[in-house]
C-alpha beads as a LAMMPS data file, in Angstrom:
LAMMPS data file: protein, C-alpha beads

235 atoms
234 bonds

1 atom types
1 bond types

-500.0 500.0 xlo xhi
-500.0 500.0 ylo yhi
-500.0 500.0 zlo zhi

Masses

1 110.0

Atoms # bond

1 1 1 103.047 -217.668 -463.419
2 1 1 106.099 -217.927 -461.127
3 1 1 107.608 -221.311 -460.407
4 1 1 106.876 -222.946 -457.073
5 1 1 108.225 -225.517 -454.686
6 1 1 105.727 -228.325 -454.185
7 1 1 105.899 -230.451 -451.061
8 1 1 104.868 -233.800 -452.509
9 1 1 103.524 -236.470 -450.137
10 1 1 104.369 -240.132 -450.525
11 1 1 102.793 -243.305 -449.203
12 1 1 103.685 -244.466 -445.676
13 1 1 104.424 -247.946 -446.970
14 1 1 103.452 -250.215 -449.818
15 1 1 99.858 -249.019 -450.013
16 1 1 98.067 -248.307 -453.323
17 1 1 98.611 -244.773 -454.594
18 1 1 94.885 -244.257 -455.198
19 1 1 94.140 -244.965 -451.535
20 1 1 96.216 -242.144 -450.089
21 1 1 97.445 -239.747 -452.807
22 1 1 94.917 -237.379 -454.472
23 1 1 94.859 -237.265 -458.274
24 1 1 95.833 -233.606 -458.401
25 1 1 99.126 -234.496 -456.678
26 1 1 99.864 -236.909 -459.522
27 1 1 98.983 -234.131 -461.995
28 1 1 101.564 -231.865 -460.360
29 1 1 104.146 -234.656 -460.458
30 1 1 103.566 -234.886 -464.198
31 1 1 104.268 -231.162 -464.535
32 1 1 107.514 -231.256 -462.556
33 1 1 110.961 -232.264 -463.808
34 1 1 113.184 -231.261 -460.863
35 1 1 113.087 -233.003 -457.488
36 1 1 114.822 -232.559 -454.160
37 1 1 114.697 -235.929 -452.409
38 1 1 116.111 -237.844 -449.445
39 1 1 116.973 -240.885 -451.526
40 1 1 117.070 -240.859 -455.311
41 1 1 116.411 -244.580 -455.716
42 1 1 113.254 -244.609 -453.587
43 1 1 112.047 -241.317 -455.073
44 1 1 112.361 -242.693 -458.609
45 1 1 110.494 -245.833 -457.531
46 1 1 107.697 -243.741 -456.004
47 1 1 107.297 -241.518 -459.075
48 1 1 107.031 -244.587 -461.318
49 1 1 104.433 -246.088 -458.975
50 1 1 102.516 -242.802 -459.006
51 1 1 102.305 -243.006 -462.808
52 1 1 104.620 -240.215 -463.907
53 1 1 104.558 -239.872 -467.682
54 1 1 107.983 -238.276 -468.109
55 1 1 110.836 -240.711 -468.552
56 1 1 112.623 -241.089 -465.238
57 1 1 116.013 -240.559 -466.867
58 1 1 114.808 -237.163 -468.132
59 1 1 114.204 -235.934 -464.585
60 1 1 116.756 -234.126 -462.428
61 1 1 117.235 -235.207 -458.822
62 1 1 119.065 -233.423 -456.018
63 1 1 119.781 -235.528 -452.951
64 1 1 119.100 -234.010 -449.549
65 1 1 120.875 -235.775 -446.702
66 1 1 123.362 -235.291 -443.869
67 1 1 126.212 -235.053 -446.374
68 1 1 124.653 -232.150 -448.314
69 1 1 126.202 -228.730 -447.670
70 1 1 124.331 -225.406 -447.221
71 1 1 125.824 -224.273 -450.539
72 1 1 124.259 -227.288 -452.256
73 1 1 120.890 -226.521 -450.645
74 1 1 120.897 -223.111 -452.306
75 1 1 122.009 -224.505 -455.668
76 1 1 119.164 -227.025 -455.613
77 1 1 116.769 -224.092 -456.020
78 1 1 118.406 -222.780 -459.216
79 1 1 115.696 -224.228 -461.533
80 1 1 113.284 -221.683 -460.033
81 1 1 115.279 -218.959 -461.826
82 1 1 114.323 -220.629 -465.112
83 1 1 110.668 -220.778 -464.034
84 1 1 110.870 -224.543 -463.402
85 1 1 108.822 -226.056 -460.589
86 1 1 110.608 -228.135 -457.975
87 1 1 109.116 -231.053 -456.044
88 1 1 110.338 -232.035 -452.577
89 1 1 109.859 -235.708 -451.657
90 1 1 110.598 -237.320 -448.303
91 1 1 111.135 -241.029 -447.643
92 1 1 107.595 -241.440 -446.296
93 1 1 104.594 -239.221 -445.711
94 1 1 104.681 -235.442 -445.924
95 1 1 107.884 -233.432 -446.507
96 1 1 108.999 -230.848 -443.976
97 1 1 107.510 -232.601 -440.937
98 1 1 110.236 -234.410 -438.973
99 1 1 112.057 -234.278 -442.288
100 1 1 115.158 -232.529 -443.723
101 1 1 112.953 -230.949 -446.387
102 1 1 112.219 -228.240 -443.810
103 1 1 115.684 -226.795 -444.481
104 1 1 114.848 -226.319 -448.158
105 1 1 111.511 -224.728 -447.285
106 1 1 113.214 -222.297 -444.902
107 1 1 115.602 -221.181 -447.666
108 1 1 112.702 -220.865 -450.115
109 1 1 110.889 -218.469 -447.790
110 1 1 114.029 -216.322 -447.478
111 1 1 114.214 -216.210 -451.276
112 1 1 110.485 -215.397 -451.589
113 1 1 109.828 -218.611 -453.509
114 1 1 106.200 -219.791 -453.196
115 1 1 105.879 -223.027 -451.211
116 1 1 102.833 -225.236 -451.802
117 1 1 102.059 -228.085 -449.356
118 1 1 100.086 -230.904 -450.964
119 1 1 97.612 -233.205 -449.241
120 1 1 98.791 -236.695 -448.367
121 1 1 99.174 -239.116 -445.459
122 1 1 100.819 -237.837 -442.288
123 1 1 101.366 -240.528 -439.682
124 1 1 101.457 -237.866 -436.974
125 1 1 98.016 -236.447 -437.723
126 1 1 96.461 -239.802 -438.577
127 1 1 97.611 -241.291 -435.281
128 1 1 96.206 -238.351 -433.309
129 1 1 92.910 -238.607 -435.184
130 1 1 92.528 -242.298 -434.373
131 1 1 93.862 -242.243 -430.806
132 1 1 90.909 -240.730 -428.983
133 1 1 93.426 -238.657 -426.999
134 1 1 93.540 -234.857 -426.868
135 1 1 93.688 -233.622 -430.464
136 1 1 93.547 -229.928 -429.552
137 1 1 96.816 -229.898 -427.644
138 1 1 99.552 -232.320 -428.679
139 1 1 103.306 -232.368 -429.247
140 1 1 105.434 -234.479 -431.571
141 1 1 108.842 -235.121 -430.013
142 1 1 110.625 -237.299 -432.548
143 1 1 113.009 -239.832 -431.016
144 1 1 113.516 -240.265 -427.282
145 1 1 116.934 -241.109 -425.756
146 1 1 118.126 -244.646 -426.474
147 1 1 119.840 -245.323 -423.158
148 1 1 117.399 -246.514 -420.539
149 1 1 118.241 -244.107 -417.674
150 1 1 117.805 -241.060 -419.934
151 1 1 114.751 -242.582 -421.592
152 1 1 113.129 -243.322 -418.237
153 1 1 113.674 -239.744 -417.103
154 1 1 112.281 -238.395 -420.389
155 1 1 109.170 -240.584 -420.261
156 1 1 108.433 -239.417 -416.733
157 1 1 108.844 -235.800 -417.854
158 1 1 106.443 -236.311 -420.769
159 1 1 103.916 -238.034 -418.537
160 1 1 103.983 -235.082 -416.121
161 1 1 103.707 -232.567 -418.946
162 1 1 100.763 -234.467 -420.374
163 1 1 98.944 -234.313 -417.057
164 1 1 99.783 -230.677 -416.243
165 1 1 99.101 -229.278 -419.720
166 1 1 96.452 -231.792 -420.827
167 1 1 98.710 -232.445 -423.803
168 1 1 99.062 -235.636 -425.839
169 1 1 102.716 -236.613 -426.278
170 1 1 103.794 -238.329 -429.517
171 1 1 107.145 -239.963 -430.234
172 1 1 108.726 -242.610 -432.432
173 1 1 111.491 -245.187 -432.354
174 1 1 113.531 -247.051 -434.945
175 1 1 111.232 -249.955 -435.909
176 1 1 113.729 -252.602 -434.823
177 1 1 113.703 -251.073 -431.305
178 1 1 109.894 -250.805 -431.034
179 1 1 109.456 -253.689 -428.631
180 1 1 112.020 -252.293 -426.204
181 1 1 110.337 -248.895 -426.361
182 1 1 106.969 -250.445 -425.623
183 1 1 108.391 -252.431 -422.708
184 1 1 109.965 -249.276 -421.276
185 1 1 106.729 -247.315 -421.547
186 1 1 104.770 -250.106 -419.850
187 1 1 107.254 -250.421 -417.010
188 1 1 107.889 -246.705 -416.432
189 1 1 104.538 -244.951 -416.909
190 1 1 101.694 -244.989 -414.383
191 1 1 99.060 -247.774 -414.676
192 1 1 96.297 -245.284 -415.477
193 1 1 98.227 -243.409 -418.170
194 1 1 96.743 -243.968 -421.611
195 1 1 98.928 -245.296 -424.395
196 1 1 98.027 -245.423 -428.073
197 1 1 100.106 -247.672 -430.302
198 1 1 99.653 -246.735 -433.979
199 1 1 101.386 -249.175 -436.329
200 1 1 101.505 -249.608 -440.124
201 1 1 99.209 -246.628 -440.648
202 1 1 97.276 -246.787 -443.984
203 1 1 98.554 -250.313 -444.699
204 1 1 96.502 -253.498 -444.747
205 1 1 98.249 -254.513 -441.511
206 1 1 97.297 -251.249 -439.766
207 1 1 96.923 -251.530 -435.995
208 1 1 95.773 -248.584 -433.862
209 1 1 94.673 -249.113 -430.280
210 1 1 94.438 -246.975 -427.127
211 1 1 94.375 -248.550 -423.676
212 1 1 95.679 -247.845 -420.202
213 1 1 99.186 -248.983 -419.292
214 1 1 97.575 -251.462 -416.901
215 1 1 95.519 -253.035 -419.705
216 1 1 98.421 -253.066 -422.182
217 1 1 100.441 -255.079 -419.686
218 1 1 97.856 -257.839 -419.955
219 1 1 98.337 -258.252 -423.700
220 1 1 101.136 -256.764 -425.799
221 1 1 101.043 -256.470 -429.592
222 1 1 103.894 -257.550 -431.848
223 1 1 105.238 -254.383 -433.476
224 1 1 108.830 -255.410 -434.176
225 1 1 110.190 -253.719 -437.315
226 1 1 106.800 -252.125 -438.059
227 1 1 106.623 -248.301 -438.380
228 1 1 104.949 -247.119 -435.173
229 1 1 103.993 -243.929 -433.374
230 1 1 103.513 -243.978 -429.608
231 1 1 101.093 -241.538 -427.941
232 1 1 100.664 -241.078 -424.211
233 1 1 98.241 -239.003 -422.160
234 1 1 97.713 -238.868 -418.414
235 1 1 94.466 -237.398 -417.052

Bonds

1 1 1 2
2 1 2 3
3 1 3 4
4 1 4 5
5 1 5 6
6 1 6 7
7 1 7 8
8 1 8 9
9 1 9 10
10 1 10 11
11 1 11 12
12 1 12 13
13 1 13 14
14 1 14 15
15 1 15 16
16 1 16 17
17 1 17 18
18 1 18 19
19 1 19 20
20 1 20 21
21 1 21 22
22 1 22 23
23 1 23 24
24 1 24 25
25 1 25 26
26 1 26 27
27 1 27 28
28 1 28 29
29 1 29 30
30 1 30 31
31 1 31 32
32 1 32 33
33 1 33 34
34 1 34 35
35 1 35 36
36 1 36 37
37 1 37 38
38 1 38 39
39 1 39 40
40 1 40 41
41 1 41 42
42 1 42 43
43 1 43 44
44 1 44 45
45 1 45 46
46 1 46 47
47 1 47 48
48 1 48 49
49 1 49 50
50 1 50 51
51 1 51 52
52 1 52 53
53 1 53 54
54 1 54 55
55 1 55 56
56 1 56 57
57 1 57 58
58 1 58 59
59 1 59 60
60 1 60 61
61 1 61 62
62 1 62 63
63 1 63 64
64 1 64 65
65 1 65 66
66 1 66 67
67 1 67 68
68 1 68 69
69 1 69 70
70 1 70 71
71 1 71 72
72 1 72 73
73 1 73 74
74 1 74 75
75 1 75 76
76 1 76 77
77 1 77 78
78 1 78 79
79 1 79 80
80 1 80 81
81 1 81 82
82 1 82 83
83 1 83 84
84 1 84 85
85 1 85 86
86 1 86 87
87 1 87 88
88 1 88 89
89 1 89 90
90 1 90 91
91 1 91 92
92 1 92 93
93 1 93 94
94 1 94 95
95 1 95 96
96 1 96 97
97 1 97 98
98 1 98 99
99 1 99 100
100 1 100 101
101 1 101 102
102 1 102 103
103 1 103 104
104 1 104 105
105 1 105 106
106 1 106 107
107 1 107 108
108 1 108 109
109 1 109 110
110 1 110 111
111 1 111 112
112 1 112 113
113 1 113 114
114 1 114 115
115 1 115 116
116 1 116 117
117 1 117 118
118 1 118 119
119 1 119 120
120 1 120 121
121 1 121 122
122 1 122 123
123 1 123 124
124 1 124 125
125 1 125 126
126 1 126 127
127 1 127 128
128 1 128 129
129 1 129 130
130 1 130 131
131 1 131 132
132 1 132 133
133 1 133 134
134 1 134 135
135 1 135 136
136 1 136 137
137 1 137 138
138 1 138 139
139 1 139 140
140 1 140 141
141 1 141 142
142 1 142 143
143 1 143 144
144 1 144 145
145 1 145 146
146 1 146 147
147 1 147 148
148 1 148 149
149 1 149 150
150 1 150 151
151 1 151 152
152 1 152 153
153 1 153 154
154 1 154 155
155 1 155 156
156 1 156 157
157 1 157 158
158 1 158 159
159 1 159 160
160 1 160 161
161 1 161 162
162 1 162 163
163 1 163 164
164 1 164 165
165 1 165 166
166 1 166 167
167 1 167 168
168 1 168 169
169 1 169 170
170 1 170 171
171 1 171 172
172 1 172 173
173 1 173 174
174 1 174 175
175 1 175 176
176 1 176 177
177 1 177 178
178 1 178 179
179 1 179 180
180 1 180 181
181 1 181 182
182 1 182 183
183 1 183 184
184 1 184 185
185 1 185 186
186 1 186 187
187 1 187 188
188 1 188 189
189 1 189 190
190 1 190 191
191 1 191 192
192 1 192 193
193 1 193 194
194 1 194 195
195 1 195 196
196 1 196 197
197 1 197 198
198 1 198 199
199 1 199 200
200 1 200 201
201 1 201 202
202 1 202 203
203 1 203 204
204 1 204 205
205 1 205 206
206 1 206 207
207 1 207 208
208 1 208 209
209 1 209 210
210 1 210 211
211 1 211 212
212 1 212 213
213 1 213 214
214 1 214 215
215 1 215 216
216 1 216 217
217 1 217 218
218 1 218 219
219 1 219 220
220 1 220 221
221 1 221 222
222 1 222 223
223 1 223 224
224 1 224 225
225 1 225 226
226 1 226 227
227 1 227 228
228 1 228 229
229 1 229 230
230 1 230 231
231 1 231 232
232 1 232 233
233 1 233 234
234 1 234 235
């Protein structure tokens, strides 16, 4: 059997492994000794939490970040030549989605290396599922502009696109800027536009609620420094 690249999901926070990671994912972890990761320290911590049986110091880690070169990306896949599986682990959730792991996957396809996505928590899909907004037509946009004039223009564009295309718009912000993002959405978008705030997904402190901008302005949740996805839809 040829070696594969496994896209290994992680928890979205400090939630129990058994709650969000299927057992067969842990089985694959226990059959993998080479890992491409965003951060070696957090990846090691996750593998220990997941119950890996191999000694951590016997594993090989390749760090994937903004300092990694294209040449390094290719070299990270060398274990495949020796029929060794490789696991790709992101900082949170599923690799390859809003994640630098996509670069490794793209190279793997060019090299005809099998890529296997494994089931685990995706904050994008979970937020759409729980929002009550259009789940048949949606777009994840990553981060919006930080500066308010550009952000205001972008929010208005997304609101129009949502209405014209009947498309749910998803975006995120650095957790420490969540409150400012929420304030901007509430002041810029139309009163009847729907906003879902999905915070701490899969954690005990999970908060997911959809209301109109008008109703959100009556009572605002505290989401400072809590991982959050914002979803808007205008009928």
